[in-house]
C-alpha positions as CSV (number, residue, x, y, z in Angstrom):
1,M,34.0,-33.9,20.0
2,A,31.6,-30.9,19.4
3,G,28.4,-30.8,21.3
4,I,24.9,-29.6,20.4
5,F,23.0,-27.3,22.8
6,I,19.3,-26.5,22.4
7,A,18.0,-23.2,24.0
8,S,14.4,-22.4,24.5
9,V,13.1,-19.0,23.4
10,D,9.5,-19.0,24.4
11,S,8.6,-16.2,26.8
12,A,7.8,-12.7,25.6
13,Q,11.0,-11.4,27.2
14,D,13.0,-14.2,25.4
15,R,11.6,-13.1,22.1
16,T,12.4,-9.5,22.7
17,D,15.9,-10.4,23.7
18,L,16.4,-12.6,20.7
19,E,15.5,-9.7,18.4
20,R,18.2,-7.6,20.1
21,S,21.1,-10.0,19.8
22,V,20.3,-12.9,17.5
23,A,18.0,-11.7,14.7
24,M,20.2,-8.6,14.3
25,P,23.8,-7.9,15.1
26,I,24.6,-6.1,18.4
27,D,26.1,-2.6,18.2
28,R,29.8,-3.3,18.5
29,Q,30.4,-0.3,20.9
30,L,28.0,-1.8,23.4
31,V,30.1,-5.0,23.4
32,I,33.6,-3.3,23.4
33,R,32.7,-0.9,26.2
34,S,31.4,-3.8,28.4
35,F,34.7,-5.7,28.5
36,S,38.2,-5.1,29.8
37,D,41.0,-4.0,27.5
38,A,42.6,-7.3,28.0
39,T,39.6,-9.0,26.2
40,Y,39.7,-6.7,23.2
41,P,41.8,-9.0,20.9
42,E,39.5,-11.9,21.6
43,L,36.4,-9.8,20.9
44,I,37.8,-8.5,17.6
45,D,38.5,-12.1,16.6
46,I,34.9,-13.1,17.5
47,E,33.6,-10.1,15.6
48,R,35.6,-11.1,12.5
49,R,34.6,-14.8,12.6
50,G,31.0,-14.0,13.4
51,H,30.6,-11.3,10.8
52,G,29.5,-9.0,13.7
53,F,28.5,-9.6,17.3
54,Y,25.7,-12.0,18.0
55,A,25.0,-13.5,21.4
56,W,22.6,-15.3,23.7
57,G,22.7,-15.5,27.5
58,L,21.4,-17.6,30.4
59,H,20.0,-16.7,33.8
60,G,22.0,-17.8,36.8
61,E,20.1,-21.0,37.7
62,P,22.5,-23.8,38.7
63,E,21.5,-26.0,35.7
64,N,22.1,-23.2,33.3
65,I,25.5,-22.5,34.7
66,Q,26.4,-26.2,34.4
67,H,25.5,-26.2,30.7
68,W,27.3,-22.9,30.2
69,F,30.5,-24.3,31.7
70,Q,30.2,-27.3,29.4
71,M,30.1,-25.2,26.3
72,G,33.2,-24.8,24.1
73,V,34.2,-22.9,21.0
74,G,32.9,-24.8,18.0
75,D,29.9,-26.3,19.8
76,F,26.5,-26.0,18.0
77,V,23.5,-24.0,19.3
78,L,19.9,-24.4,18.1
79,L,17.4,-21.8,19.3
80,V,13.8,-23.2,19.6
81,Q,10.6,-21.3,19.6
82,R,7.1,-22.7,19.7
83,E,8.4,-26.2,18.9
84,H,10.3,-25.1,15.9
85,F,14.0,-24.7,15.4
86,R,14.4,-21.0,14.6
87,Y,18.1,-20.3,14.5
88,Y,21.3,-22.3,14.1
89,A,24.8,-21.0,15.1
90,K,28.1,-22.0,16.6
91,V,29.7,-20.9,19.9
92,L,32.6,-18.5,19.4
93,G,33.2,-17.6,23.0
94,R,31.6,-17.5,26.4
95,Y,31.9,-14.9,29.3
96,Q,30.2,-14.2,32.6
97,N,29.6,-10.5,32.4
98,E,26.7,-8.8,34.0
99,R,27.7,-5.4,32.6
100,A,27.6,-6.8,29.0
101,A,24.3,-8.5,29.7
102,S,22.8,-5.1,30.9
103,A,24.2,-3.3,27.8
104,I,22.9,-5.9,25.4
105,W,19.5,-6.9,26.8
106,G,18.7,-4.0,29.2
107,A,19.1,-3.5,32.9
108,D,15.4,-3.0,33.6
109,R,14.8,-6.5,34.9
110,A,15.1,-8.5,38.1
111,E,18.6,-9.7,38.9
112,S,17.5,-13.3,38.6
113,K,16.5,-12.6,35.0
114,M,19.9,-11.1,34.0
115,R,21.6,-13.0,31.2
116,E,25.0,-12.6,32.6
117,Y,26.2,-16.1,31.5
118,L,26.5,-15.2,27.9
119,F,28.0,-16.7,24.8
120,F,28.9,-15.2,21.5
121,L,27.6,-16.9,18.3
122,S,28.6,-17.1,14.7
123,E,26.1,-15.3,12.4
124,P,22.8,-17.2,13.1
125,V,21.1,-18.9,10.2
126,P,17.3,-18.6,10.3
127,L,15.3,-21.8,10.3
128,N,11.7,-22.8,10.3
129,L,11.8,-26.5,11.0
130,P,9.5,-28.4,13.4
131,C,11.4,-30.0,16.2
132,A,9.4,-33.3,15.7
133,E,11.2,-33.7,12.3
134,L,14.5,-34.2,14.1
135,G,13.1,-36.1,17.1
136,D,15.1,-39.2,16.1
137,Y,18.3,-37.4,16.7
138,L,17.7,-34.3,18.9
139,V,15.8,-33.7,22.1
140,G,14.1,-30.5,23.2
141,A,15.5,-28.2,25.9
142,T,14.4,-28.8,29.5
143,G,14.3,-25.3,31.0
144,D,16.3,-22.5,29.3
145,I,18.9,-24.8,27.7
146,G,19.8,-28.5,27.3
147,R,22.6,-30.5,25.9
148,V,22.0,-33.3,23.4
149,P,23.1,-36.6,25.1
150,A,26.4,-38.2,24.1
151,E,24.6,-41.3,22.8
152,R,22.6,-39.2,20.3
153,I,25.8,-37.4,19.2
154,D,27.4,-40.8,18.6
155,R,24.4,-41.8,16.5
156,I,24.7,-38.6,14.5
157,E,28.4,-39.3,14.0
158,A,27.7,-42.9,12.9
159,D,24.9,-42.0,10.5
160,F,26.3,-38.8,9.0
161,G,30.0,-38.9,9.6
162,G,29.9,-35.7,11.7
163,I,27.8,-33.0,13.1
164,E,28.6,-30.6,10.3
165,R,27.2,-33.0,7.7
166,F,24.1,-33.6,9.9
167,V,23.5,-29.9,10.0
168,R,23.8,-29.5,6.3
169,R,21.6,-32.4,5.4
170,R,18.9,-32.3,8.1
171,L,18.8,-28.7,9.1
172,L,19.9,-26.6,6.1
173,N,18.7,-28.8,3.3
174,T,15.3,-30.0,4.6
175,S,13.1,-27.8,2.4
176,V,12.4,-28.8,-1.1
177,G,15.0,-27.0,-3.2
178,G,17.5,-26.7,-0.3
179,P,18.4,-23.6,1.8
180,I,18.6,-21.1,-1.0
181,L,15.0,-21.7,-2.0
182,D,13.8,-21.9,1.6
183,M,11.7,-18.7,1.4
184,S,11.4,-18.1,5.2
185,G,15.0,-18.6,6.0
186,M,16.4,-16.9,2.9
187,I,14.2,-13.8,3.1
188,R,14.9,-13.2,6.8
189,M,18.7,-13.6,6.4
190,S,18.9,-11.6,3.2
191,E,17.0,-8.6,4.6
192,R,19.6,-8.3,7.4
193,D,22.6,-8.9,5.1
194,L,21.4,-7.0,2.1
195,A,21.0,-3.9,4.4
196,K,24.8,-4.2,5.0
197,L,25.4,-4.7,1.3
198,Q,23.1,-1.7,0.5
199,L,21.0,-3.9,-1.8
200,L,17.7,-3.9,0.1
201,E,14.8,-1.7,-0.7
202,P,12.7,-2.1,2.5
203,Q,9.5,-0.8,1.1
204,N,9.6,-3.6,-1.5
205,S,10.1,-6.5,0.9
206,K,6.8,-8.1,0.2
207,E,7.2,-7.6,-3.5
208,G,10.7,-8.9,-3.3
209,R,9.5,-12.2,-1.9
210,Q,7.3,-12.7,-4.9
211,A,10.1,-11.5,-7.2
212,V,12.3,-14.3,-5.9
213,V,9.8,-16.8,-7.1
214,D,9.3,-15.0,-10.4
215,T,13.1,-15.0,-10.9
216,I,13.3,-18.7,-10.3
217,I,10.5,-19.3,-12.8
218,K,12.1,-17.0,-15.4
219,R,15.3,-18.9,-15.3
220,R,17.3,-17.0,-17.8
221,G,17.0,-13.8,-15.7
222,H,15.9,-10.2,-16.4
223,P,16.8,-9.4,-20.0
224,G,19.0,-6.4,-19.2
225,F,20.7,-8.2,-16.3
226,R,21.4,-11.2,-18.4
227,Q,22.8,-9.2,-21.3
228,A,25.1,-7.3,-18.9
229,L,26.4,-10.7,-17.6
230,L,26.8,-12.1,-21.1
231,D,28.9,-9.1,-22.0
232,A,30.9,-9.1,-18.7
233,Y,31.7,-12.8,-18.9
234,E,32.3,-12.8,-22.7
235,Y,29.4,-15.2,-23.4
236,R,31.0,-18.0,-21.3
237,C,29.8,-19.8,-18.1
238,A,31.8,-18.5,-15.1
239,I,32.3,-22.1,-13.9
240,T,32.3,-24.4,-16.9
241,N,33.5,-22.1,-19.6
242,F,30.5,-23.3,-21.6
243,T,29.7,-21.1,-24.7
244,A,26.2,-22.2,-25.9
245,V,24.4,-18.8,-25.4
246,D,20.9,-20.3,-25.2
247,A,21.9,-22.4,-22.2
248,L,23.5,-19.5,-20.3
249,E,21.5,-17.9,-17.5
250,A,21.8,-14.9,-15.2
251,A,22.1,-16.2,-11.7
252,Y,21.5,-13.9,-8.8
253,I,24.0,-14.4,-5.9
254,V,21.5,-12.9,-3.4
255,P,17.8,-12.7,-4.1
256,F,16.1,-10.0,-6.2
257,R,15.3,-6.8,-4.2
258,G,14.7,-4.1,-6.8
259,K,16.8,-2.7,-9.6
260,S,19.9,-2.4,-7.4
261,T,20.3,-6.2,-7.4
262,H,20.5,-6.2,-11.2
263,H,24.1,-5.0,-10.9
264,A,26.6,-7.4,-12.5
265,S,28.4,-7.7,-9.1
266,N,25.4,-9.5,-7.8
267,G,25.3,-12.1,-10.6
268,L,27.1,-15.0,-12.2
269,L,26.7,-16.2,-15.8
270,L,26.1,-19.9,-15.4
271,R,25.1,-22.8,-17.5
272,A,21.4,-23.8,-16.8
273,D,22.2,-26.9,-14.8
274,V,24.9,-25.3,-12.8
275,H,22.6,-22.3,-12.1
276,T,20.1,-24.8,-10.6
277,L,22.7,-26.4,-8.4
278,F,23.9,-22.9,-7.3
279,D,20.4,-21.9,-6.3
280,L,19.9,-25.3,-4.5
281,G,23.0,-24.6,-2.4
282,K,24.8,-27.6,-3.9
283,I,27.5,-25.4,-5.4
284,A,29.2,-22.3,-3.9
285,V,32.3,-20.2,-4.2
286,D,35.3,-20.1,-1.8
287,T,36.2,-16.4,-1.9
288,R,39.6,-17.0,-0.4
289,S,40.7,-18.9,-3.5
290,M,37.8,-17.8,-5.8
291,S,37.3,-21.5,-6.6
292,V,34.2,-23.8,-6.7
293,V,33.1,-25.9,-3.7
294,I,30.4,-28.5,-4.0
295,G,28.2,-30.5,-1.7
296,D,29.1,-34.0,-0.5
297,D,26.3,-35.6,-2.6
298,L,27.7,-34.1,-5.8
299,M,31.1,-35.8,-5.1
300,E,29.4,-39.0,-6.1
301,T,28.3,-37.6,-9.5
302,S,29.9,-36.4,-12.7
303,Y,29.8,-32.8,-11.2
304,R,32.7,-33.8,-9.0
305,I,35.0,-32.4,-11.7
306,L,33.9,-28.9,-10.8
307,A,35.3,-29.1,-7.2
308,G,38.2,-26.7,-6.9
309,R,37.8,-25.2,-10.3
310,P,38.8,-21.5,-10.4
311,L,35.9,-19.1,-11.0
312,R,36.1,-17.0,-14.2
313,Y,35.2,-13.4,-13.6
314,P,35.1,-10.2,-15.7
315,R,38.1,-8.2,-16.6
316,D,36.3,-5.1,-15.4
317,E,36.7,-5.0,-11.6
318,S,33.4,-3.1,-11.1
319,Q,31.6,-6.1,-12.7
320,R,33.3,-8.8,-10.7
321,P,31.1,-10.8,-8.2
322,S,30.8,-9.3,-4.7
323,T,32.7,-11.4,-2.2
324,E,30.3,-10.4,0.5
325,A,27.4,-11.7,-1.5
326,L,29.3,-15.0,-2.4
327,D,30.1,-15.5,1.3
328,L,26.5,-15.0,2.3
329,H,25.4,-17.5,-0.4
330,R,28.0,-20.1,0.8
331,R,26.9,-19.7,4.5
332,L,23.3,-20.3,3.6
333,A,24.3,-23.3,1.5
334,G,26.2,-24.7,4.5
335,L,29.3,-25.5,2.3
């Protein structure tokens, strides 16, 4: 059974280190050069599954080492700062490596403060959730890191049917409107990922935040963008094949960040209700099969017929939806 570990990130040094290895991906060469050639295949697999290298590390106190030894691939990690859950990720691997710790977080610190007991993470999802809201299931870290007791894990399993469902329902879907409309989490994640997708205009970050809200209000989308999608999708919903033009809307896959995000590859033409569910993170796309996946709660509704339905996409390859953007949307939705 997977475990949940809660790490505290409260000191000034902790916050600096977090920026280096959690808020942003680590330079892959720093990682590769710090490990032996024998570890290379493992690292490449971690990089692939994590969409880059992300890591956290522990100092060498006995209690930290004990928790580090208890960690396994697939365990969950929550990073806490100022009594708020700030990041969520999964463990992809763990290594004791002082050389890597020095490369990632810097060598200009006392030996006792070296994070040599490190663990690689899946791409962290930003959160902004008070710890008190999950006090009925989770307990805070004592010291640098703590493990949620087995009896609490049993309660999570009994109440939600698994940790994955608990995470989706209580961590990723706690804000009104779900994770895609969670402004703090979505904006921070998208700024990092949109830079990789070359969709971010950094000078417009503040304006972009307001533009997300404006886009949600103006549901049908920017007129030019909507018309481009209507033409690309031949006036049919990409999921339902619905043809009533007045009910078809231009859905951004990732949030508005200037004119570059108006490209058809960052959009789907969706029926109004499906657009809403897509923005709420209740519907996403599996890019391996290019088919629809839906949240557990929708399986109890008439929308269950959409599960597994193939996505319709434009004949023109340049207008087809970006798989990177669809993958980012799905990760944020927790589906």
